N, CA, C and O atoms as a CHARMM CRD file, in Angstrom:
* protein
*
  288
    1    1 CYS  N    236.60600 184.25500 133.36800 PROA 1      0.00000
    2    1 CYS  CA   238.21300 183.50100 132.35600 PROA 1      0.00000
    3    1 CYS  C    238.19600 182.72200 133.74400 PROA 1      0.00000
    4    1 CYS  O    237.73400 181.66500 133.31400 PROA 1      0.00000
    5    2 MET  N    238.40900 182.45200 135.38000 PROA 2      0.00000
    6    2 MET  CA   238.42500 181.81100 135.80000 PROA 2      0.00000
    7    2 MET  C    236.85500 181.37800 136.57900 PROA 2      0.00000
    8    2 MET  O    236.79200 180.63400 137.55800 PROA 2      0.00000
    9    3 ASP  N    235.60500 182.04200 135.88500 PROA 3      0.00000
   10    3 ASP  CA   234.86800 181.25000 136.47000 PROA 3      0.00000
   11    3 ASP  C    234.73000 179.96900 135.72100 PROA 3      0.00000
   12    3 ASP  O    233.99100 179.18400 136.31600 PROA 3      0.00000
   13    4 ALA  N    235.25300 179.47800 134.50600 PROA 4      0.00000
   14    4 ALA  CA   234.72700 178.72100 132.63400 PROA 4      0.00000
   15    4 ALA  C    234.60800 178.47700 133.45100 PROA 4      0.00000
   16    4 ALA  O    234.94700 178.86900 134.56800 PROA 4      0.00000
   17    5 PRO  N    233.67300 177.18300 132.75200 PROA 5      0.00000
   18    5 PRO  CA   234.56800 175.19700 133.11900 PROA 5      0.00000
   19    5 PRO  C    235.63900 174.26600 132.87000 PROA 5      0.00000
   20    5 PRO  O    235.94000 173.21700 133.43900 PROA 5      0.00000
   21    6 ARG  N    236.39800 175.17600 131.42000 PROA 6      0.00000
   22    6 ARG  CA   237.69300 175.33600 132.00300 PROA 6      0.00000
   23    6 ARG  C    238.84400 175.87200 131.87500 PROA 6      0.00000
   24    6 ARG  O    239.71200 175.79400 131.00500 PROA 6      0.00000
   25    7 ALA  N    238.70800 176.69900 133.31900 PROA 7      0.00000
   26    7 ALA  CA   239.05300 177.61200 133.66500 PROA 7      0.00000
   27    7 ALA  C    240.78000 176.82000 133.32900 PROA 7      0.00000
   28    7 ALA  O    241.28700 175.72000 133.10700 PROA 7      0.00000
   29    8 GLY  N    241.11200 178.13800 133.47200 PROA 8      0.00000
   30    8 GLY  CA   242.71000 178.28900 133.40900 PROA 8      0.00000
   31    8 GLY  C    243.84100 179.55900 134.25600 PROA 8      0.00000
   32    8 GLY  O    243.34000 180.54300 134.80000 PROA 8      0.00000
   33    9 THR  N    244.48200 179.46300 134.25000 PROA 9      0.00000
   34    9 THR  CA   245.45100 180.45800 135.91600 PROA 9      0.00000
   35    9 THR  C    244.96100 181.55300 135.86600 PROA 9      0.00000
   36    9 THR  O    244.22200 182.21200 135.13400 PROA 9      0.00000
   37   10 PRO  N    245.50900 181.63800 136.78600 PROA 10     0.00000
   38   10 PRO  CA   245.52300 183.03100 136.98700 PROA 10     0.00000
   39   10 PRO  C    245.78300 184.64400 135.83500 PROA 10     0.00000
   40   10 PRO  O    245.21500 185.70200 135.56400 PROA 10     0.00000
   41   11 GLN  N    247.84500 183.36000 135.26600 PROA 11     0.00000
   42   11 GLN  CA   248.09900 184.18000 134.30000 PROA 11     0.00000
   43   11 GLN  C    247.67900 184.68500 133.01800 PROA 11     0.00000
   44   11 GLN  O    247.65100 185.53500 132.12700 PROA 11     0.00000
   45   12 LEU  N    247.26100 183.17600 133.72300 PROA 12     0.00000
   46   12 LEU  CA   245.99500 182.92800 131.19500 PROA 12     0.00000
   47   12 LEU  C    245.79700 184.38200 132.25400 PROA 12     0.00000
   48   12 LEU  O    246.70100 185.13300 132.62100 PROA 12     0.00000
   49   13 CYS  N    244.25600 184.48300 132.59900 PROA 13     0.00000
   50   13 CYS  CA   243.64200 184.82500 132.29000 PROA 13     0.00000
   51   13 CYS  C    243.58000 186.49300 132.03400 PROA 13     0.00000
   52   13 CYS  O    243.12800 187.42300 131.36500 PROA 13     0.00000
   53   14 SER  N    244.68400 185.92400 133.48700 PROA 14     0.00000
   54   14 SER  CA   245.66000 188.27900 132.95600 PROA 14     0.00000
   55   14 SER  C    245.69000 188.20400 131.58900 PROA 14     0.00000
   56   14 SER  O    244.84600 188.86900 130.98700 PROA 14     0.00000
   57   15 CYS  N    246.37200 187.62800 131.04000 PROA 15     0.00000
   58   15 CYS  CA   246.84400 187.05800 129.62000 PROA 15     0.00000
   59   15 CYS  C    246.19000 187.99900 128.72800 PROA 15     0.00000
   60   15 CYS  O    246.56600 189.07000 128.25300 PROA 15     0.00000
   61   16 ILE  N    244.74900 187.10400 128.58100 PROA 16     0.00000
   62   16 ILE  CA   243.59100 187.28600 127.73700 PROA 16     0.00000
   63   16 ILE  C    242.76000 187.95900 128.36300 PROA 16     0.00000
   64   16 ILE  O    241.63800 187.62900 127.98000 PROA 16     0.00000
   65   17 GLN  N    242.68000 189.40000 129.78800 PROA 17     0.00000
   66   17 GLN  CA   242.14800 190.08700 129.56200 PROA 17     0.00000
   67   17 GLN  C    242.96700 191.87500 128.93100 PROA 17     0.00000
   68   17 GLN  O    242.51200 193.00700 128.76900 PROA 17     0.00000
   69   18 ALA  N    244.60100 191.09800 128.72000 PROA 18     0.00000
   70   18 ALA  CA   244.72700 192.11900 127.93400 PROA 18     0.00000
   71   18 ALA  C    245.21400 192.07500 126.92700 PROA 18     0.00000
   72   18 ALA  O    245.98500 192.94900 126.53000 PROA 18     0.00000
   73   19 ALA  N    244.74100 190.58500 125.95900 PROA 19     0.00000
   74   19 ALA  CA   244.41900 190.66800 124.46700 PROA 19     0.00000
   75   19 ALA  C    243.89100 191.39500 124.30500 PROA 19     0.00000
   76   19 ALA  O    244.15000 192.22300 123.43100 PROA 19     0.00000
   77   20 ALA  N    242.38800 191.47000 125.45300 PROA 20     0.00000
   78   20 ALA  CA   240.74300 191.27700 124.44200 PROA 20     0.00000
   79   20 ALA  C    241.01700 193.49000 125.33700 PROA 20     0.00000
   80   20 ALA  O    240.08400 194.29200 125.38900 PROA 20     0.00000
   81   21 ASP  N    242.09900 193.71800 125.70700 PROA 21     0.00000
   82   21 ASP  CA   241.89500 194.92700 125.94600 PROA 21     0.00000
   83   21 ASP  C    242.95100 196.03100 124.90600 PROA 21     0.00000
   84   21 ASP  O    242.72800 197.24100 124.86500 PROA 21     0.00000
   85   22 ARG  N    243.83200 195.52300 124.29600 PROA 22     0.00000
   86   22 ARG  CA   244.81100 194.88100 123.26400 PROA 22     0.00000
   87   22 ARG  C    243.44600 195.65200 122.47500 PROA 22     0.00000
   88   22 ARG  O    243.45100 196.87700 122.35300 PROA 22     0.00000
   89   23 THR  N    241.85300 194.50200 121.76300 PROA 23     0.00000
   90   23 THR  CA   241.89500 195.15100 120.37400 PROA 23     0.00000
   91   23 THR  C    240.15000 194.97300 120.81000 PROA 23     0.00000
   92   23 THR  O    239.39300 195.09100 119.84700 PROA 23     0.00000
   93   24 LEU  N    239.69800 194.78700 121.74300 PROA 24     0.00000
   94   24 LEU  CA   238.15800 194.87600 122.02100 PROA 24     0.00000
   95   24 LEU  C    238.34900 196.06100 123.15100 PROA 24     0.00000
   96   24 LEU  O    239.13600 196.25100 124.07900 PROA 24     0.00000
   97   25 SER  N    236.81700 197.00800 122.39300 PROA 25     0.00000
   98   25 SER  CA   236.43200 198.00600 122.86100 PROA 25     0.00000
   99   25 SER  C    235.61900 197.60200 124.35300 PROA 25     0.00000
  100   25 SER  O    235.38700 196.39500 124.41600 PROA 25     0.00000
  101   26 THR  N    235.37200 198.01800 124.98200 PROA 26     0.00000
  102   26 THR  CA   234.29200 197.30600 125.86100 PROA 26     0.00000
  103   26 THR  C    233.53600 196.79000 125.96100 PROA 26     0.00000
  104   26 THR  O    233.30500 195.93400 126.81600 PROA 26     0.00000
  105   27 ARG  N    232.79100 197.20900 124.96500 PROA 27     0.00000
  106   27 ARG  CA   231.28600 197.12000 124.35100 PROA 27     0.00000
  107   27 ARG  C    231.48800 196.26700 123.54000 PROA 27     0.00000
  108   27 ARG  O    230.51300 196.23900 122.79000 PROA 27     0.00000
  109   28 ASP  N    232.50400 195.25200 123.14600 PROA 28     0.00000
  110   28 ASP  CA   232.78300 194.53700 122.09300 PROA 28     0.00000
  111   28 ASP  C    233.01400 193.96700 123.00900 PROA 28     0.00000
  112   28 ASP  O    232.13100 193.11900 123.14000 PROA 28     0.00000
  113   29 GLN  N    234.32700 193.85600 124.45900 PROA 29     0.00000
  114   29 GLN  CA   233.68400 192.78100 125.37400 PROA 29     0.00000
  115   29 GLN  C    232.70700 191.57000 125.97800 PROA 29     0.00000
  116   29 GLN  O    232.71300 190.34000 125.92500 PROA 29     0.00000
  117   30 ARG  N    231.32700 193.25300 126.97000 PROA 30     0.00000
  118   30 ARG  CA   230.85600 192.81300 127.49900 PROA 30     0.00000
  119   30 ARG  C    230.44400 192.01800 126.36400 PROA 30     0.00000
  120   30 ARG  O    231.03200 190.94500 126.22500 PROA 30     0.00000
  121   31 LEU  N    229.23700 192.43400 125.22900 PROA 31     0.00000
  122   31 LEU  CA   229.92000 191.39900 123.82300 PROA 31     0.00000
  123   31 LEU  C    229.75000 189.92100 124.48100 PROA 31     0.00000
  124   31 LEU  O    228.92800 189.32400 125.17600 PROA 31     0.00000
  125   32 ALA  N    230.74800 189.72600 123.98600 PROA 32     0.00000
  126   32 ALA  CA   231.92700 188.56600 123.98400 PROA 32     0.00000
  127   32 ALA  C    231.65100 187.41100 124.93300 PROA 32     0.00000
  128   32 ALA  O    231.75500 186.18500 124.93300 PROA 32     0.00000
  129   33 ALA  N    231.03800 188.90200 126.17400 PROA 33     0.00000
  130   33 ALA  CA   230.63100 187.90200 127.15600 PROA 33     0.00000
  131   33 ALA  C    230.14700 186.76500 127.15300 PROA 33     0.00000
  132   33 ALA  O    230.16600 185.57700 127.47700 PROA 33     0.00000
  133   34 GLN  N    229.61300 187.79600 126.54600 PROA 34     0.00000
  134   34 GLN  CA   227.84300 186.99600 126.85500 PROA 34     0.00000
  135   34 GLN  C    228.01800 185.72300 126.20500 PROA 34     0.00000
  136   34 GLN  O    227.19700 184.92800 126.66200 PROA 34     0.00000
  137   35 PHE  N    229.17000 184.91200 124.82500 PROA 35     0.00000
  138   35 PHE  CA   228.45600 184.29000 124.07400 PROA 35     0.00000
  139   35 PHE  C    229.26300 183.34800 125.62100 PROA 35     0.00000
  140   35 PHE  O    228.66700 183.84100 126.57900 PROA 35     0.00000
  141   36 PHE  N    229.92700 182.66200 125.98300 PROA 36     0.00000
  142   36 PHE  CA   229.67000 182.00200 127.33600 PROA 36     0.00000
  143   36 PHE  C    228.58800 181.59700 127.66100 PROA 36     0.00000
  144   36 PHE  O    228.20300 180.48400 127.30100 PROA 36     0.00000
  145   37 GLU  N    227.62000 182.66400 128.65400 PROA 37     0.00000
  146   37 GLU  CA   226.32200 181.93200 128.29000 PROA 37     0.00000
  147   37 GLU  C    225.22000 181.76100 127.21600 PROA 37     0.00000
  148   37 GLU  O    224.05300 181.51900 127.52300 PROA 37     0.00000
  149   38 ASN  N    225.48900 181.84600 126.42300 PROA 38     0.00000
  150   38 ASN  CA   224.75900 181.55300 125.38600 PROA 38     0.00000
  151   38 ASN  C    225.55000 181.69900 123.51700 PROA 38     0.00000
  152   38 ASN  O    225.37800 182.54400 122.63900 PROA 38     0.00000
  153   39 PRO  N    226.18600 180.76200 123.55800 PROA 39     0.00000
  154   39 PRO  CA   227.27000 179.48500 122.48300 PROA 39     0.00000
  155   39 PRO  C    226.13400 180.30700 120.93800 PROA 39     0.00000
  156   39 PRO  O    226.42800 180.36600 119.74400 PROA 39     0.00000
  157   40 ASP  N    225.10400 180.71500 121.52000 PROA 40     0.00000
  158   40 ASP  CA   223.73900 179.88300 120.09000 PROA 40     0.00000
  159   40 ASP  C    224.02300 181.85200 119.43300 PROA 40     0.00000
  160   40 ASP  O    223.96800 182.13300 118.23600 PROA 40     0.00000
  161   41 MET  N    224.29400 182.87900 120.51200 PROA 41     0.00000
  162   41 MET  CA   223.98100 184.38100 120.08600 PROA 41     0.00000
  163   41 MET  C    225.89900 184.02500 119.02200 PROA 41     0.00000
  164   41 MET  O    225.80100 184.03000 117.79500 PROA 41     0.00000
  165   42 ALA  N    227.05800 183.82200 119.51100 PROA 42     0.00000
  166   42 ALA  CA   228.21100 184.49900 118.92700 PROA 42     0.00000
  167   42 ALA  C    227.77800 183.69700 116.86600 PROA 42     0.00000
  168   42 ALA  O    227.90200 184.06900 115.69900 PROA 42     0.00000
  169   43 GLN  N    227.34000 182.66200 117.52600 PROA 43     0.00000
  170   43 GLN  CA   226.67900 181.56200 116.09200 PROA 43     0.00000
  171   43 GLN  C    226.25200 183.08900 115.41700 PROA 43     0.00000
  172   43 GLN  O    226.77300 183.97300 114.73800 PROA 43     0.00000
  173   44 ALA  N    224.99200 182.78900 116.05000 PROA 44     0.00000
  174   44 ALA  CA   224.08500 184.49800 115.70500 PROA 44     0.00000
  175   44 ALA  C    225.09200 185.63500 114.34100 PROA 44     0.00000
  176   44 ALA  O    225.00300 185.89900 113.14200 PROA 44     0.00000
  177   45 ILE  N    225.95300 185.96900 115.48300 PROA 45     0.00000
  178   45 ILE  CA   225.95300 187.47000 114.94100 PROA 45     0.00000
  179   45 ILE  C    227.00200 187.03800 113.76900 PROA 45     0.00000
  180   45 ILE  O    227.20600 187.87600 112.89000 PROA 45     0.00000
  181   46 ARG  N    227.75700 185.64300 113.68800 PROA 46     0.00000
  182   46 ARG  CA   229.09600 185.37300 112.94500 PROA 46     0.00000
  183   46 ARG  C    228.11000 185.18800 111.80300 PROA 46     0.00000
  184   46 ARG  O    228.68500 184.40900 111.04400 PROA 46     0.00000
  185   47 GLN  N    227.08100 185.45500 111.35100 PROA 47     0.00000
  186   47 GLN  CA   226.69600 184.85600 110.40600 PROA 47     0.00000
  187   47 GLN  C    225.22400 185.70400 110.30200 PROA 47     0.00000
  188   47 GLN  O    224.20500 185.11000 109.95200 PROA 47     0.00000
  189   48 SER  N    225.21500 187.23300 110.65900 PROA 48     0.00000
  190   48 SER  CA   224.04400 187.52200 110.29400 PROA 48     0.00000
  191   48 SER  C    224.55300 188.72900 109.24700 PROA 48     0.00000
  192   48 SER  O    225.66700 189.25100 109.30400 PROA 48     0.00000
  193   49 ASP  N    223.44500 189.08400 108.22100 PROA 49     0.00000
  194   49 ASP  CA   224.23700 190.29400 108.03100 PROA 49     0.00000
  195   49 ASP  C    223.91400 191.74900 108.03800 PROA 49     0.00000
  196   49 ASP  O    223.53700 192.62000 107.25400 PROA 49     0.00000
  197   50 GLU  N    224.22200 191.61200 109.21800 PROA 50     0.00000
  198   50 GLU  CA   224.35800 193.17000 109.86400 PROA 50     0.00000
  199   50 GLU  C    225.14300 193.76900 110.09100 PROA 50     0.00000
  200   50 GLU  O    225.86100 193.33200 110.99000 PROA 50     0.00000
  201   51 GLY  N    225.55800 195.16900 109.45000 PROA 51     0.00000
  202   51 GLY  CA   227.67800 195.33500 108.96200 PROA 51     0.00000
  203   51 GLY  C    228.32500 195.73700 110.38100 PROA 51     0.00000
  204   51 GLY  O    229.54700 195.77200 110.52000 PROA 51     0.00000
  205   52 SER  N    226.84100 196.23500 112.11500 PROA 52     0.00000
  206   52 SER  CA   228.13500 196.20600 112.86500 PROA 52     0.00000
  207   52 SER  C    228.60500 194.61000 113.42400 PROA 52     0.00000
  208   52 SER  O    229.61900 194.45300 114.10500 PROA 52     0.00000
  209   53 HSD  N    227.76600 193.55800 113.04900 PROA 53     0.00000
  210   53 HSD  CA   228.38900 192.08400 113.67300 PROA 53     0.00000
  211   53 HSD  C    229.09700 191.56500 112.43100 PROA 53     0.00000
  212   53 HSD  O    229.14700 190.33900 112.33900 PROA 53     0.00000
  213   54 GLU  N    229.41300 191.97200 111.88100 PROA 54     0.00000
  214   54 GLU  CA   230.26400 191.86600 110.58300 PROA 54     0.00000
  215   54 GLU  C    232.04400 192.96700 111.25300 PROA 54     0.00000
  216   54 GLU  O    233.23800 192.98500 111.55200 PROA 54     0.00000
  217   55 VAL  N    231.21300 193.40600 111.14000 PROA 55     0.00000
  218   55 VAL  CA   232.59500 195.18500 112.15000 PROA 55     0.00000
  219   55 VAL  C    233.83300 194.04900 113.11600 PROA 55     0.00000
  220   55 VAL  O    235.00200 193.69000 113.26000 PROA 55     0.00000
  221   56 PHE  N    232.13900 193.89100 113.63300 PROA 56     0.00000
  222   56 PHE  CA   232.46300 192.87500 115.52300 PROA 56     0.00000
  223   56 PHE  C    233.08400 191.88000 114.72800 PROA 56     0.00000
  224   56 PHE  O    234.15600 192.39100 114.40100 PROA 56     0.00000
  225   57 TRP  N    233.01500 190.74200 114.23100 PROA 57     0.00000
  226   57 TRP  CA   234.10300 189.65800 114.04500 PROA 57     0.00000
  227   57 TRP  C    234.43500 189.60800 114.05800 PROA 57     0.00000
  228   57 TRP  O    235.05700 188.75500 114.69100 PROA 57     0.00000
  229   58 LYS  N    234.96500 190.77500 113.07500 PROA 58     0.00000
  230   58 LYS  CA   236.68100 190.95600 112.83700 PROA 58     0.00000
  231   58 LYS  C    237.48700 191.11000 113.52200 PROA 58     0.00000
  232   58 LYS  O    238.64300 190.69800 113.43100 PROA 58     0.00000
  233   59 ARG  N    236.63900 192.22100 114.95700 PROA 59     0.00000
  234   59 ARG  CA   238.23600 192.57900 116.11600 PROA 59     0.00000
  235   59 ARG  C    237.54800 191.25400 116.80400 PROA 59     0.00000
  236   59 ARG  O    238.50300 190.50900 117.02100 PROA 59     0.00000
  237   60 TYR  N    236.23800 190.54600 117.29100 PROA 60     0.00000
  238   60 TYR  CA   236.12200 189.28600 117.59100 PROA 60     0.00000
  239   60 TYR  C    237.59700 188.27200 116.99500 PROA 60     0.00000
  240   60 TYR  O    238.14600 187.53900 117.81700 PROA 60     0.00000
  241   61 ARG  N    238.07100 188.32500 115.68500 PROA 61     0.00000
  242   61 ARG  CA   238.63200 186.12600 115.23600 PROA 61     0.00000
  243   61 ARG  C    240.92500 188.26400 115.58100 PROA 61     0.00000
  244   61 ARG  O    242.15300 188.24500 115.49500 PROA 61     0.00000
  245   62 ALA  N    240.14000 189.02800 115.81000 PROA 62     0.00000
  246   62 ALA  CA   241.18100 189.26700 115.66200 PROA 62     0.00000
  247   62 ALA  C    242.10200 189.51800 117.51800 PROA 62     0.00000
  248   62 ALA  O    243.23400 189.81500 117.89900 PROA 62     0.00000
  249   63 PHE  N    241.03300 189.24300 118.04100 PROA 63     0.00000
  250   63 PHE  CA   241.24700 189.38400 119.32300 PROA 63     0.00000
  251   63 PHE  C    241.84700 187.83900 119.09200 PROA 63     0.00000
  252   63 PHE  O    242.98200 187.64900 118.65400 PROA 63     0.00000
  253   64 GLY  N    240.70200 186.50500 119.53500 PROA 64     0.00000
  254   64 GLY  CA   241.70400 185.40500 119.19500 PROA 64     0.00000
  255   64 GLY  C    242.77500 185.02800 118.38800 PROA 64     0.00000
  256   64 GLY  O    243.65800 184.23000 118.70200 PROA 64     0.00000
  257   65 GLN  N    242.66900 185.59600 117.39900 PROA 65     0.00000
  258   65 GLN  CA   244.33800 184.57300 116.97400 PROA 65     0.00000
  259   65 GLN  C    245.92900 186.25300 118.21600 PROA 65     0.00000
  260   65 GLN  O    247.12100 186.08500 118.47100 PROA 65     0.00000
  261   66 THR  N    245.23900 187.19100 118.46700 PROA 66     0.00000
  262   66 THR  CA   245.85200 188.42100 119.71100 PROA 66     0.00000
  263   66 THR  C    246.24800 187.39800 120.31800 PROA 66     0.00000
  264   66 THR  O    247.25200 186.81700 119.90500 PROA 66     0.00000
  265   67 ALA  N    245.33500 186.79100 121.79800 PROA 67     0.00000
  266   67 ALA  CA   245.20400 185.93000 122.69800 PROA 67     0.00000
  267   67 ALA  C    246.01600 184.35400 122.39600 PROA 67     0.00000
  268   67 ALA  O    246.78300 183.78700 123.17400 PROA 67     0.00000
  269   68 GLU  N    245.56700 183.86500 120.99700 PROA 68     0.00000
  270   68 GLU  CA   246.41500 182.73900 120.90200 PROA 68     0.00000
  271   68 GLU  C    248.75700 183.26900 120.89300 PROA 68     0.00000
  272   68 GLU  O    249.83900 182.96700 121.39600 PROA 68     0.00000
  273   69 ALA  N    248.10300 184.14600 119.94200 PROA 69     0.00000
  274   69 ALA  CA   249.82000 184.12700 120.05000 PROA 69     0.00000
  275   69 ALA  C    250.10300 184.97100 121.14300 PROA 69     0.00000
  276   69 ALA  O    251.15300 185.58000 120.93700 PROA 69     0.00000
  277   70 TYR  N    249.56400 185.25800 122.26100 PROA 70     0.00000
  278   70 TYR  CA   251.08200 186.50000 123.13300 PROA 70     0.00000
  279   70 TYR  C    250.73000 185.11200 124.21100 PROA 70     0.00000
  280   70 TYR  O    251.69200 184.94400 124.96000 PROA 70     0.00000
  281   71 CYS  N    249.32200 183.84300 124.52800 PROA 71     0.00000
  282   71 CYS  CA   249.31200 183.46700 125.98100 PROA 71     0.00000
  283   71 CYS  C    248.77900 181.72800 126.02600 PROA 71     0.00000
  284   71 CYS  O    248.08000 181.15500 126.86200 PROA 71     0.00000
  285   72 SER  N    249.60000 181.07700 124.44300 PROA 72     0.00000
  286   72 SER  CA   249.99400 180.48500 123.65300 PROA 72     0.00000
  287   72 SER  C    251.24800 179.38200 125.01000 PROA 72     0.00000
  288   72 SER  O    251.98200 178.49000 124.58500 PROA 72     0.00000
């Protein structure tokens, strides 16, 4: 979070990490972190017909909603 081009404050980054810890497994977090370096990967997973990708994307969306609700 702090290394991102639009870095947030340490408090915001901590809040986002807490939301990730509540909603995503460690494996999910590693996969999601790859989206920052490869945004096309996120699109490919979102559009994938693979069942595991669909389940991951639902958890990832829940993470986004949780982070937005708690960290905004």
